C-alpha positions in Angstrom: -6.9 -36.3 4.4 -6.3 -32.5 4.8 -4.5 -30.8 2.0 -1.6 -30.0 4.2 -1.0 -33.7 4.8 -0.3 -34.2 1.1 2.5 -31.7 1.0 6.2 -32.3 1.7 6.2 -32.1 5.6 9.7 -30.7 5.7 9.4 -28.1 3.0 8.0 -24.7 4.1 7.3 -23.8 0.5 5.3 -26.9 0.0 3.4 -26.5 3.2 2.6 -22.8 2.5 1.3 -23.7 -1.0 -0.9 -26.3 0.6 -2.7 -23.4 2.4 -2.5 -20.6 -0.2 -1.4 -22.2 -3.4 -4.8 -21.9 -5.1 -5.6 -18.9 -7.4 -8.9 -18.1 -5.7 -7.4 -18.2 -2.3 -4.7 -15.6 -3.0 -7.2 -13.4 -4.7 -9.5 -13.7 -1.7 -6.7 -12.6 0.6 -6.0 -9.7 -1.8 -9.5 -8.5 -1.7 -10.0 -8.9 2.1 -6.7 -6.9 2.5 -8.3 -4.2 0.3 -11.3 -3.8 2.5 -13.9 -6.2 1.1 -15.2 -8.3 3.9 -18.7 -9.6 3.2 -19.5 -12.8 1.3 -21.7 -11.2 -1.4 -19.2 -8.4 -2.1 -16.3 -10.9 -2.4 -18.4 -13.0 -4.8 -19.4 -10.1 -6.9 -15.8 -8.7 -7.0 -14.2 -12.0 -8.0 -17.0 -13.6 -10.1 -16.5 -16.8 -8.2 -19.3 -19.4 -7.6 -20.9 -19.4 -4.2 -19.9 -23.0 -3.7 -16.2 -22.4 -4.4 -16.2 -19.2 -2.3 -17.8 -21.0 0.6 -15.1 -23.8 0.4 -12.2 -21.3 0.2 -13.4 -19.1 3.1 -14.0 -22.2 5.3 -10.5 -23.4 4.6 -8.9 -20.1 5.2 -10.7 -19.8 8.6 -9.7 -23.3 9.5 -6.1 -22.5 8.6 -6.1 -19.3 10.8 -5.6 -17.0 7.8 -9.1 -15.4 8.2 -11.4 -14.9 11.1 -15.2 -14.5 11.1 -16.8 -11.5 12.7 -20.6 -11.4 13.2 -22.1 -8.2 11.8 -25.8 -9.2 11.5 -27.3 -11.5 14.2 -30.7 -12.6 12.7 -30.0 -14.3 10.4 -26.4 -14.6 11.4 -24.0 -13.0 8.8 -20.3 -12.7 9.0 -17.5 -10.6 7.7 -14.1 -12.1 7.0 -10.9 -10.3 8.2 -7.2 -11.1 8.1 -5.7 -12.5 11.3 -2.1 -11.8 12.3 -1.2 -15.0 10.4 -3.1 -13.6 7.4 -1.4 -10.3 7.6 1.9 -12.1 7.4 1.0 -13.0 3.8 0.9 -9.3 2.7 4.6 -9.2 1.8 4.0 -12.3 -0.3 1.1 -10.6 -2.2 3.2 -7.5 -2.7 6.2 -9.5 -3.9 4.0 -11.5 -6.3 2.5 -8.2 -7.7 6.0 -6.8 -8.1 7.2 -9.9 -9.9 4.1 -9.9 -12.2 4.5 -6.3 -13.0 8.2 -6.6 -13.8 8.4 -9.9 -15.5 4.9 -10.8 -16.8 3.4 -7.4 -17.7 6.8 -5.7 -18.1 10.1 -6.5 -19.8 12.1 -7.4 -16.6 13.6 -3.9 -16.1 14.1 -2.8 -12.5 12.4 0.6 -12.2 10.9 2.8 -9.6 8.3 4.3 -11.9 6.3 3.5 -15.0 5.0 4.9 -18.3 1.8 6.9 -18.6 0.1 4.1 -20.6 1.1 1.1 -18.5 -1.3 -1.3 -16.8 0.3 -0.2 -13.5 -0.5 3.4 -14.2 -4.1 2.5 -15.0 -4.4 0.6 -11.8 -3.1 3.6 -9.7 -5.3 6.1 -11.4 -8.3 3.8 -11.0 -7.9 4.2 -7.2 -9.9 7.5 -7.5 -13.2 6.8 -5.8 -11.8 3.9 -3.8 -12.1 4.1 0.0 -9.0 3.3 2.1 -9.8 0.6 4.7 -9.0 1.3 8.3 -5.4 0.7 9.1 -2.5 2.2 11.1 1.1 2.9 10.1 4.1 3.3 12.3 5.3 6.8 12.9 8.9 8.2 13.1 8.4 8.7 16.8 7.6 5.0 17.4 3.8 5.2 17.7 1.0 4.3 15.3 -1.4 6.5 13.5 -4.1 6.5 10.8 -2.6 7.7 7.5 -5.7 9.9 7.0 -5.8 13.0 9.2 -8.8 13.2 11.4 -8.7 17.0 11.8 -8.3 18.1 8.2 -10.6 18.2 5.2 -8.0 16.6 2.9 -4.9 14.4 3.3 -2.1 14.2 0.8 -0.2 10.9 1.0 3.0 11.1 -1.1 4.7 7.7 -1.3 8.4 7.6 -2.1 11.1 4.9 -2.3 13.5 6.2 0.5 15.2 9.2 1.9 18.1 9.0 4.4 20.0 11.3 6.7 23.8 11.7 6.1 25.9 9.4 8.2 23.3 6.7 8.4 22.9 3.6 6.3 21.8 5.3 3.1 20.8 4.3 -0.4 22.0 1.0 -1.7 24.7 0.8 -4.5 23.3 1.7 -7.9 20.3 3.6 -6.4 20.8 6.6 -8.7 20.6 4.3 -11.7 17.1 3.0 -10.9 14.6 5.1 -12.9 12.3 7.0 -10.5 14.3 6.2 -7.4 16.3 9.5 -6.9 14.6 12.7 -5.7 13.0 11.7 -2.4 14.9 14.3 -0.3 14.0 17.1 -2.8 10.4 16.0 -2.8 10.1 16.0 0.9 11.9 19.3 1.3 9.6 20.9 -1.3 6.6 19.8 0.7 8.3 21.2 3.8 8.9 24.6 2.2 5.3 24.9 0.9 3.5 23.6 4.0 1.8 27.0 4.5 0.0 26.6 1.2 -1.4 23.2 2.2 -2.4 24.5 5.6 -4.4 27.2 3.9 -6.2 24.5 2.0 -7.1 22.6 5.2 -4.8 19.8 4.0 -2.5 17.5 5.9 0.6 16.1 4.3 2.0 12.7 5.2 5.0 11.1 3.6 5.0 7.3 3.3 7.8 4.9 2.6 8.7 1.3 3.6 11.7 2.5 5.7 12.0 1.7 9.4 10.7 4.3 11.9 14.2 5.1 13.1 15.4 5.8 9.6 12.4 8.1 9.1 13.1 9.9 12.4 16.8 10.5 11.4 15.8 11.9 8.0 13.0 14.1 9.5 15.4 15.6 12.0 18.1 16.2 9.4 15.8 17.8 6.8 13.6 19.5 9.4 10.4 17.9 8.1 7.5 19.3 10.1 4.8 16.8 9.0 4.5 13.0 9.8 6.6 10.5 7.9 5.0 7.1 8.2 6.4 3.6 7.8 4.7 1.0 5.7 7.4 -1.6 6.5 4.6 -4.2 7.0 3.2 -3.3 3.5 -0.4 -2.9 4.8 -1.0 0.2 2.8 0.7 -1.2 -0.2 -1.5 -4.3 -0.1 -4.7 -2.5 0.8 -4.4 -0.2 -2.3 -2.2 -2.5 -4.5 0.3 0.3 -4.7 3.2 -0.4 -7.1 6.6 -1.4 -5.6 10.0 -2.4 -6.7 12.7 -4.4 -4.9 16.1 -2.9 -4.1 18.7 -3.9 -1.5 16.5 -6.9 -0.4 13.5 -4.8 0.5 10.2 -3.8 -1.2 10.1 0.0 -2.0 7.1 2.0 -2.8 7.2 3.6 -6.2 6.8 7.4 -6.2 3.1 8.4 -6.3 0.7 10.8 -4.7 -2.9 10.3 -3.4 -5.3 12.9 -2.2 -8.0 11.6 0.2 -11.0 13.4 1.7 -12.1 13.1 5.3 -14.2 10.1 4.5 -11.0 8.2 3.5 -12.0 8.2 -0.2 -9.2 8.7 -2.8 -10.2 11.8 -4.7 -7.1 12.2 -6.9 -4.0 10.3 -7.9 -0.7 11.3 -9.5 1.3 8.6 -11.2 3.9 8.4 -12.6 5.7 11.3 -11.0 8.7 12.2 -13.2 9.4 15.5 -11.4 9.5 15.0 -7.6 9.6 18.7 -6.8 7.3 19.8 -9.6 4.7 17.3 -8.4 4.0 19.4 -5.3 2.7 22.2 -7.5 0.6 19.6 -9.4 -0.9 18.4 -6.1 -1.8 22.0 -5.1 -3.5 22.5 -8.5 -5.4 19.3 -8.1 -6.5 20.3 -4.6 -7.8 23.6 -5.8 -9.9 21.8 -8.5 -11.3 19.4 -5.9 -12.1 22.2 -3.4 -13.9 24.1 -6.1 -16.4 21.4 -6.8 
């Protein structure tokens, strides 16, 4: 009898847990979303036995969550990648991480930032040296693009909770009372005003939030933002790098942080927490100068 047959047939939660309710299964999906695709790398990263890993991968392929892609013909070896069905689990992973960070590792406080000595901060700073897997984010113009610029030596990705144009559906009630949430407009406008300094350093600047592309377009037009604002509404970037989020007005929001990536997609610097949205731009320029001087 398949495991799904033992679950309540009319309960979507029960049916979903029959597919992904195992600890190893969710951690496998987490690591595949983060760019680990080969059997040995998955085993080494998780410390899982080969037998258990084989069983979990086989089940996830059978359930349409993962697909196998041949990368070595003789002997045949496969990589494992998320399917569309598997990518549909990314918001589940991000929500689980948010819940764990807030209620298990934290004290239950709703916050858009963290303390310098938190586990969350250590996780973000440990991204240095990590390579961002290939992915595309929606643009304000309605297209799709790689968050890492192909024509620059460096890319600054500054992630922020949300910025809105006047006259549109703006911040939810109580937004200003959430630590770390205010300051997104000031941060974006500071990057705008100092774009010449980034251009002189052969550096692209991309803003990233979980807002819809039309909201990004309205804000970019209002604030005269000259660089791309990208939408991670599908939480692919958040899941790939396990970026910290918080939930406000029924939506996951990226906490404010900044990453510097080189042309090889490797994170070379990370700023978190970011208590001063405008001042962080100067911090990023200083960090860039240090990296360029290596």
